[in-house]
TORGU-170382 format. One record per residue (C-alpha): residue in one letter; z, y, x. Coordinates in steps of 0.02 Angstrom, whole numbers, plus 50000, padded with zeros to 5 digits. Example, Ala and Ser with C-alpha at 12.3 -4.5 7.8 and 13.67 -1.06 7.14 Angstrom:
! residues 2
- res	c3	c2	c1
- A	50390	49775	50615
- S	50357	49947	50684
//
This chain:
! residues 601
- res	c3	c2	c1
- M	48616	51860	51642
- T	48520	51889	51802
- T	48427	51741	51877
- D	48427	51797	52060
- H	48533	51645	52104
- L	48415	51521	52020
- P	48255	51444	52091
- A	48115	51567	52126
- I	47979	51539	51997
- A	47813	51614	51948
- N	47765	51663	51771
- A	47628	51537	51735
- Q	47674	51356	51696
- P	47517	51249	51714
- T	47605	51085	51669
- G	47730	51162	51549
- Y	47874	51107	51661
- V	48026	51208	51606
- K	48132	51269	51750
- L	48271	51351	51651
- P	48315	51233	51507
- T	48459	51288	51396
- I	48591	51212	51283
- P	48636	51311	51126
- L	48808	51384	51103
- P	48884	51369	50929
- E	48817	51486	50797
- G	48908	51652	50805
- S	48951	51636	50990
- E	48940	51790	51098
- V	48898	51794	51283
- L	49000	51931	51366
- I	48901	52016	51503
- G	48978	52081	51664
- D	49146	52166	51653
- Q	49160	52138	51465
- A	49250	51977	51511
- W	49409	52058	51575
- P	49456	52164	51422
- A	49426	52008	51317
- A	49552	51913	51424
- V	49677	52055	51402
- R	49658	52052	51213
- I	49691	51865	51211
- A	49844	51887	51322
- Q	49914	52030	51218
- E	49899	51931	51058
- R	50002	51789	51132
- A	50124	51876	51248
- T	50305	51895	51195
- G	50333	52013	51341
- V	50226	52087	51479
- P	50059	51991	51483
- L	50015	51870	51622
- I	49834	51818	51650
- A	49779	51677	51765
- V	49601	51683	51831
- D	49575	51513	51912
- V	49427	51515	52030
- Y	49319	51372	52094
- P	49320	51372	52285
- G	49165	51460	52346
- A	49169	51603	52221
- D	49183	51780	52289
- V	49367	51814	52255
- A	49365	51988	52331
- A	49222	52043	52218
- L	49309	51967	52067
- M	49469	52060	52105
- A	49376	52225	52124
- S	49287	52194	51959
- I	49451	52156	51870
- A	49538	52307	51946
- A	49399	52422	51887
- A	49407	52353	51710
- L	49597	52343	51700
- P	49666	52492	51796
- T	49845	52471	51731
- A	49861	52289	51782
- E	49928	52224	51947
- I	49795	52111	52026
- I	49864	51977	52143
- G	49754	51867	52250
- V	49858	51708	52253
- E	49761	51635	52399
- D	49804	51778	52517
- V	49984	51786	52457
- A	50035	51603	52445
- A	49907	51485	52522
- A	49960	51380	52671
- D	49908	51438	52843
- P	49731	51382	52885
- T	49796	51281	53032
- V	49910	51186	52914
- I	49764	51151	52796
- D	49653	51095	52940
- A	49787	50974	53000
- L	49812	50907	52823
- I	49629	50869	52791
- G	49574	50829	52969
- R	49572	50640	52953
- H	49459	50656	52799
- L	49334	50765	52890
- T	49320	50658	53048
- D	49219	50714	53199
- D	49053	50662	53124
- R	48932	50801	53082
- V	48888	50731	52910
- F	49011	50598	52851
- G	49195	50609	52808
- V	49314	50507	52703
- M	49339	50537	52517
- S	49503	50630	52488
- H	49625	50634	52344
- F	49716	50798	52370
- T	49785	50910	52234
- V	49775	51100	52244
- D	49962	51124	52263
- E	49955	51036	52432
- F	49855	51183	52501
- Y	49992	51309	52457
- D	50154	51355	52545
- A	50297	51304	52431
- G	50411	51445	52491
- K	50277	51578	52466
- V	50236	51509	52294
- E	50418	51522	52241
- Q	50428	51702	52301
- L	50270	51744	52205
- R	50339	51663	52048
- E	50497	51768	52062
- R	50387	51923	52076
- I	50290	51870	51923
- A	50449	51839	51822
- A	50510	52016	51861
- R	50347	52102	51813
- R	50351	52268	51721
- S	50163	52286	51701
- P	50025	52160	51662
- I	49986	52044	51806
- V	49821	51955	51839
- L	49830	51808	51960
- V	49662	51774	52042
- G	49612	51625	52149
- W	49594	51438	52160
- G	49751	51363	52083
- A	49805	51521	51990
- D	49852	51414	51840
- L	49973	51313	51947
- I	50052	51470	52017
- A	50077	51529	51838
- E	50156	51358	51801
- R	50034	51340	51656
- R	50124	51481	51565
- A	49992	51617	51576
- D	49958	51709	51413
- A	49771	51695	51447
- L	49683	51570	51559
- V	49511	51609	51633
- L	49403	51489	51734
- V	49275	51565	51853
- D	49159	51419	51882
- M	49007	51389	51990
- A	48884	51254	52039
- R	48883	51166	52206
- W	48704	51217	52242
- E	48752	51400	52234
- I	48898	51368	52350
- Q	48780	51287	52474
- Q	48660	51433	52464
- R	48802	51552	52506
- Q	48857	51442	52649
- R	48681	51446	52721
- R	48693	51636	52716
- G	48857	51632	52813
- A	48994	51602	52684
- A	49143	51501	52745
- N	49233	51356	52665
- W	49395	51392	52572
- R	49523	51470	52691
- A	49423	51403	52839
- G	49349	51554	52927
- N	49202	51446	52982
- H	49065	51571	52940
- D	48958	51523	53090
- E	48985	51335	53080
- D	48844	51211	53057
- V	48799	51206	52871
- L	48808	51016	52870
- R	48990	51025	52922
- K	49024	51155	52788
- Y	48944	51041	52659
- K	49047	50895	52722
- R	49209	50992	52698
- G	49157	51035	52522
- F	49094	50862	52475
- F	49239	50760	52542
- V	49385	50880	52512
- E	49362	51044	52419
- W	49249	50994	52274
- R	49342	50832	52240
- T	49505	50926	52233
- A	49431	51068	52131
- D	49352	50952	52002
- R	49515	50856	51987
- H	49606	51020	51955
- K	49472	51086	51837
- R	49492	50936	51721
- T	49670	50993	51686
- L	49605	51162	51625
- F	49466	51120	51503
- D	49575	51098	51349
- R	49666	51263	51379
- I	49534	51383	51446
- D	49521	51545	51348
- L	49370	51611	51440
- V	49239	51531	51553
- V	49158	51651	51676
- D	48993	51620	51766
- G	49028	51646	51951
- N	48855	51598	52013
- A	48766	51766	52015
- A	48764	51892	52156
- T	48866	52010	52047
- A	49050	51971	52023
- V	49024	51916	51843
- A	48858	51865	51768
- G	48926	51822	51597
- A	49066	51737	51505
- V	49099	51637	51347
- T	49257	51592	51255
- G	49342	51428	51289
- D	49315	51375	51108
- A	49127	51406	51122
- F	49121	51315	51289
- R	49209	51162	51218
- A	49100	51161	51063
- A	48942	51171	51171
- M	49003	51024	51275
- R	49032	50921	51118
- T	48862	50970	51048
- A	48774	50923	51210
- T	48830	50742	51191
- T	48744	50728	51022
- Q	48566	50770	51077
- P	48445	50757	51223
- F	48462	50890	51357
- R	48408	50937	51533
- V	48502	51006	51681
- V	48432	51154	51779
- P	48322	51083	51918
- F	48348	51145	52095
- F	48205	51152	52222
- D	48229	51156	52410
- P	48113	51156	52562
- G	48122	51028	52702
- V	48043	50982	52867
- W	47937	50849	52783
- G	47907	50946	52623
- G	47742	50949	52529
- Q	47636	51049	52408
- W	47631	50946	52248
- M	47780	51026	52161
- K	47727	51200	52214
- E	47557	51176	52132
- K	47597	51062	51983
- L	47764	51139	51934
- D	47711	51317	51974
- L	47839	51359	52106
- D	47836	51506	52225
- P	47660	51501	52302
- T	47718	51596	52456
- A	47843	51459	52506
- D	47793	51347	52650
- N	47838	51191	52552
- F	47959	51110	52434
- A	48032	50944	52487
- W	48168	50909	52360
- C	48199	50935	52178
- F	48366	50883	52106
- D	48298	50855	51931
- C	48451	50761	51869
- V	48602	50763	51984
- P	48744	50826	51874
- E	48863	50841	52022
- E	48748	50972	52097
- N	48647	51045	51952
- S	48691	51173	51820
- L	48685	51189	51632
- L	48633	51351	51546
- L	48729	51388	51385
- E	48628	51506	51276
- A	48664	51623	51130
- D	48550	51764	51068
- G	48441	51755	51222
- K	48589	51773	51343
- V	48648	51630	51451
- V	48802	51575	51547
- E	48777	51455	51691
- I	48906	51317	51717
- P	48908	51163	51828
- A	48833	51011	51741
- I	48981	50910	51806
- D	49088	51002	51676
- L	49003	50900	51540
- V	49035	50738	51634
- L	49218	50782	51665
- S	49255	50847	51490
- Q	49156	50724	51382
- P	49139	50565	51485
- R	49152	50436	51346
- E	49029	50523	51230
- L	48906	50559	51371
- L	48916	50398	51472
- G	48971	50274	51340
- E	49133	50177	51338
- R	49073	50032	51446
- T	48991	50142	51577
- F	49144	50255	51580
- S	49259	50105	51601
- R	49154	50051	51751
- F	49129	50218	51841
- G	49256	50337	51766
- A	49205	50518	51739
- E	49059	50509	51859
- F	48874	50513	51818
- P	48810	50357	51907
- I	48620	50384	51896
- R	48519	50510	51994
- F	48337	50565	51970
- D	48260	50676	52103
- F	48089	50717	52175
- L	48033	50691	52355
- D	47871	50783	52389
- T	47774	50736	52546
- M	47601	50783	52480
- G	47523	50875	52627
- G	47689	50852	52717
- G	47763	50718	52828
- N	47857	50554	52823
- L	48036	50551	52765
- S	48161	50496	52897
- L	48169	50309	52926
- Q	48336	50262	52851
- V	48455	50135	52776
- H	48596	50151	52651
- P	48768	50072	52671
- L	48817	49908	52592
- T	48952	49920	52458
- D	49089	49844	52566
- Y	49046	49963	52708
- I	49041	50123	52604
- R	49208	50078	52524
- D	49291	50034	52689
- A	49220	50175	52796
- F	49207	50320	52672
- G	49314	50278	52521
- M	49169	50272	52397
- S	49178	50140	52260
- Y	48990	50105	52248
- T	48840	50132	52358
- Q	48670	50215	52358
- D	48552	50083	52291
- E	48387	50166	52249
- S	48203	50149	52212
- Y	48042	50248	52235
- Y	47936	50275	52080
- M	47768	50347	52131
- L	47736	50494	52017
- D	47579	50527	52117
- A	47502	50469	52281
- A	47352	50504	52391
- D	47235	50365	52446
- D	47323	50346	52614
- A	47502	50345	52546
- V	47620	50209	52608
- V	47801	50159	52592
- Y	47897	50089	52741
- L	48003	49946	52676
- G	48096	49804	52764
- V	48075	49735	52939
- K	47932	49634	53008
- P	47960	49448	53033
- G	48042	49399	53196
- V	48107	49573	53239
- D	48244	49567	53371
- P	48385	49680	53305
- K	48449	49719	53479
- E	48277	49768	53542
- M	48241	49877	53391
- F	48403	49975	53406
- E	48381	49994	53593
- S	48214	50074	53555
- L	48293	50186	53423
- R	48429	50242	53544
- A	48300	50276	53679
- A	48204	50385	53556
- T	48351	50504	53534
- D	48308	50590	53699
- G	48148	50657	53623
- K	48042	50579	53761
- H	48020	50400	53700
- P	47950	50401	53521
- F	47999	50254	53414
- D	47854	50142	53362
- A	47906	50120	53180
- E	47758	50014	53128
- R	47798	49887	53264
- Y	47961	49847	53177
- V	47947	49903	52995
- N	47827	49846	52857
- T	47712	49970	52773
- Y	47646	49948	52596
- P	47505	50045	52514
- A	47573	50154	52374
- K	47479	50213	52221
- K	47525	50310	52066
- H	47650	50218	51953
- D	47701	50091	52086
- H	47887	50060	52091
- F	47976	50001	52249
- A	48154	49935	52240
- I	48267	49982	52386
- P	48438	49897	52378
- A	48566	49955	52505
- G	48541	49878	52676
- T	48350	49889	52669
- I	48261	49995	52800
- H	48141	50113	52712
- C	48059	50282	52694
- S	47916	50362	52600
- G	47765	50407	52703
- A	47665	50567	52693
- N	47555	50614	52544
- S	47668	50543	52410
- M	47758	50618	52261
- V	47912	50510	52235
- L	48025	50506	52084
- E	48180	50433	52164
- I	48286	50335	52041
- S	48450	50290	52119
- A	48639	50280	52114
- T	48729	50445	52136
- P	48811	50440	52311
- F	48662	50535	52382
- I	48743	50596	52542
- F	48758	50422	52618
- T	48592	50406	52708
- F	48597	50335	52884
- K	48445	50409	52972
- L	48375	50295	53106
- W	48222	50392	53163
- D	48159	50564	53114
- W	47990	50567	53199
- D	48049	50686	53337
- R	48083	50828	53214
- V	48213	50964	53206
- G	48283	51038	53046
- L	48228	51202	52968
- D	48371	51281	53066
- G	48293	51222	53230
- V	48434	51099	53263
- P	48391	50913	53283
- R	48426	50821	53121
- P	48569	50696	53142
- V	48538	50510	53158
- H	48672	50379	53129
- L	48623	50226	53230
- D	48796	50148	53241
- H	48819	50156	53052
- G	48640	50100	53024
- E	48651	49950	53140
- R	48802	49885	53045
- N	48710	49891	52878
- V	48532	49830	52905
- R	48497	49666	52815
- W	48382	49583	52942
- E	48328	49443	52826
- R	48234	49571	52721
- D	48067	49543	52806
- D	47894	49552	52730
- E	47911	49386	52638
- W	48077	49436	52561
- V	48015	49611	52518
- D	47856	49543	52438
- R	47958	49424	52333
- N	48096	49545	52282
- L	48051	49728	52300
- V	47864	49758	52276
- G	47765	49741	52115
- Q	47916	49686	52012
- V	47848	49721	51838
- Q	47893	49609	51692
- E	47822	49636	51520
- I	47960	49638	51390
- R	47869	49685	51231
- R	47690	49717	51174
- E	47641	49792	51008
- P	47488	49889	50951
- G	47493	50052	51048
- L	47653	50007	51143
- V	47701	49907	51298
- E	47878	49896	51366
- E	47905	49836	51545
- R	48052	49803	51658
- T	48012	49878	51826
- G	48083	49923	51992
- L	48260	49883	52035
- H	48325	49725	52116
- E	48456	49610	52039
- L	48583	49673	52169
- E	48567	49849	52097
- F	48662	49904	51943
- I	48525	50015	51870
- E	48400	49942	51746
- V	48231	50031	51729
- R	48115	50011	51581
- R	47942	50087	51569
- H	47864	50119	51399
- W	47677	50148	51383
- F	47629	50214	51212
- E	47494	50304	51117
- Q	47593	50376	50971
- E	47778	50337	50985
- A	47910	50222	51059
- A	48077	50181	50981
- H	48235	50181	51088
- D	48421	50152	51064
- T	48554	50202	51190
- E	48658	50053	51130
- G	48813	50143	51190
- T	48763	50194	51367
- V	48684	50351	51439
- N	48494	50348	51461
- V	48402	50451	51593
- L	48214	50468	51569
- N	48063	50552	51645
- L	47892	50580	51566
- V	47783	50504	51703
- E	47618	50504	51607
- G	47553	50622	51473
- D	47568	50808	51449
- E	47701	50829	51315
- V	47809	50728	51196
- E	47956	50760	51084
- V	48118	50664	51063
- V	48172	50648	50883
- S	48313	50571	50784
- P	48262	50447	50648
- T	48404	50516	50542
- G	48379	50700	50585
- A	48542	50705	50682
- F	48469	50829	50807
- A	48321	50947	50811
- P	48160	50881	50893
- Y	48172	50905	51081
- R	48013	50942	51177
- V	47983	50863	51348
- H	47841	50902	51469
- Y	47760	50801	51606
- A	47876	50762	51753
- E	48032	50828	51664
- T	48189	50722	51676
- F	48301	50722	51524
- I	48466	50642	51475
- V	48502	50555	51310
- P	48691	50538	51292
- A	48766	50372	51241
- A	48829	50446	51078
- V	48651	50481	51016
- G	48610	50299	50974
- E	48435	50277	50902
- Y	48297	50398	50950
- L	48106	50406	50952
- I	47991	50476	51085
- R	47825	50526	51010
- R	47673	50629	51052
- S	47695	50811	51006
- S	47577	50909	50897
- N	47522	51008	51051
- S	47480	50857	51157
- R	47303	50824	51217
- S	47341	50664	51313
- E	47278	50495	51254
- R	47427	50394	51315
- F	47602	50422	51379
- A	47732	50336	51484
- T	47917	50361	51513
- V	48032	50276	51636
- K	48208	50250	51571
- A	48360	50208	51679
- Y	48529	50149	51620
- V	48675	50049	51689
- R	48631	49865	51686
- G	48745	49755	51583
- T	48797	49894	51465
- L	48667	49859	51332
- A	48686	49718	51207
- S	48511	49657	51256
- D	48569	49635	51437
- D	48726	49534	51399
//
């Protein structure tokens, strides 16, 4: 596998932070490299076919279909290669009209859709194509999003070409269009919106129908048409294995207008980059998994694990509450040597459901992984603030000539390392400069209503969008300094103290569904998933290992600042200092869905 589509990294790793974590494929698995995938698909089809073979290559929207078809044609010169999208998809104007109300006129926000792939195809053209397939005299390979539906689930071999959302976004930034849209030059935020609210929801819904039948999974993320492939049996076995042991997703790093230098220096990122603002360290909707065998890897979207093994990964009670969706997000916000985040507020649950069709909102918190002496967090409004006056000032600031005086209206709190600030939806907030934030939050990460962005433009030179109308409808004005002091700052409760171990409840407010526990320890700390997924980060200490008391999985090594997932099915586990560690003490923060543990009932 090539890694040209993965984050740029240097060779040295001063903190040990692993940027390309892997999950083992079953013993005996083979990763097929490049065009080896297509003859393997033919062999599978020939073994099953009672007549002329039919192969369906179902493609996640965003993959390079033209390159795939060229690769298949070169490997299978006697087969007829049909691009189902060009032959049978509905006219783009029809698709635009169908999805228009879900996209809205807003630059960022749409409405969650519930389309199925067949709605994007022309029924008459599909029927003609099926008649052509039925009359085939030579092998046919159907290629494109929805190829399995065109084949009416009767293909002799089924291939899934899969890819992660972050790679799709990278291609869109370079000029790629949305599916059948022709919008190569459109604002990237609008491209992302079309993917988030329509294409990816539809594609994931369709993909779930394929997992049990896939014969071959192809990595569509690399610049080449095919980076690698693995059999469907190996893919399914790897997904099952992943739910029995700790694992990490592949982190993704991105620059930003307020980005800092901490991650670049501490996590050994590209030293020539201006900054890194974000790291999605655990956002399965966006991140990847690397499946490894004999030193070769296949990259798949991490959401595949959530969609294919939701009960084992999330736990029955969390699954019953959220469905096949990973509800907890860990990410990094680096403003060390950078600037303030945008002043913002997140929608209340009733509002996000009514306006955007989301079932839960973006409650969050800031855990200070590190902070300079002058670091602050903006949180809640000052007492006696006049809402009308404040939003008049915010609207006046949009002309770029009347800067908004944030500290006149919004509280600031000194922030130091290991502080934890709760931020329930409806609370005005942002991190100031010179902070390294571990953001622990609910997953709907797109729903940020920016109120003030300090007169900045984006990296593309275009003013970053603000959403004052949405924001004004969601600010909880009673959350002044007194309320914030009582509810959101310094909320640490000791739960347990033993020699060499302290467990604390920290961070999130009673209105938020995520529980966070911090464990300080010198040698080891015992944990139990108690039937719900745990997400953890090593926030103090250089290196630990996660072990099973019963030997159910091999010891799993974790380095400082790494986020890792312990699936619900794991049950009891220990986190202990590793033999390589030089630290005197350690700390982890652990997040899980509140009310899903027996101890919370």
